[in-house]
C-alpha positions in Angstrom: 0.8 -7.9 -17.5 0.4 -7.1 -14.0 3.0 -7.9 -11.4 2.4 -10.5 -8.5 3.2 -9.8 -5.0 5.7 -12.4 -4.6 7.5 -11.1 -7.4 7.8 -7.4 -6.0 8.9 -9.0 -2.8 11.5 -11.2 -4.4 12.9 -8.2 -6.3 13.1 -6.2 -3.2 14.8 -9.1 -1.1 17.5 -9.3 -3.9 18.4 -5.9 -3.6 18.0 -5.7 0.2 18.5 -9.1 1.8 18.1 -8.0 5.3 14.7 -6.4 4.7 11.5 -6.9 6.4 9.0 -6.9 3.6 5.1 -6.8 3.8 3.2 -6.3 0.4 -0.6 -5.8 0.1 -2.6 -5.8 -3.0 -4.9 -2.6 -2.3 -7.4 -3.1 -5.3 -7.2 -6.9 -6.0 -6.1 -6.1 -9.5 -2.5 -6.6 -9.3 -1.6 -3.5 -10.1 -2.0 -1.4 -7.0 0.1 -2.3 -3.9 1.2 -1.0 -0.7 4.6 -2.1 0.7 6.3 -1.8 4.0 10.3 -2.2 4.0 12.2 -2.0 7.0 16.1 -2.5 6.2 19.3 -1.6 7.9 20.2 -0.1 4.5 18.0 2.7 5.1 19.7 4.0 8.2 20.9 7.5 7.7 19.1 7.9 4.6 16.4 10.3 3.8 12.7 9.0 3.0 13.3 9.9 -0.7 16.6 8.1 -0.8 14.9 4.9 0.8 12.2 5.2 -1.9 14.8 5.6 -4.4 16.5 2.2 -3.4 13.3 0.1 -3.5 12.4 1.8 -6.9 15.9 0.6 -8.1 15.3 -2.9 -6.8 12.2 -2.9 -9.1 14.4 -2.8 -12.2 12.2 -0.2 -14.2 8.9 -2.1 -13.4 7.2 1.0 -11.6 4.9 2.8 -13.8 4.9 -0.3 -16.3 4.1 -3.6 -15.2 3.6 -2.0 -11.7 1.2 0.8 -11.8 1.3 2.1 -8.3 3.1 1.3 -5.1 2.4 3.0 -1.8 5.8 2.7 0.2 6.6 2.9 3.9 10.3 2.6 4.6 12.3 2.8 7.6 15.5 1.5 9.3 15.0 -1.1 12.2 14.4 0.5 15.7 
């Protein structure tokens, strides 16, 4: 079963409450998404560490219900 964009956003928001989140369904199939996540929690962290925080927020759904997620992450300017 595919994940819905609202569910992805909700999971990320639970872990990163201050985040500005934009989710796009790339293929219209509910399995291939792109996400832009901007959070103060990312400040001082490497891009890999930022992505790890988002993957952790998804609670193991990456590679299962969520097939692909292209991520862009940053701290606010």
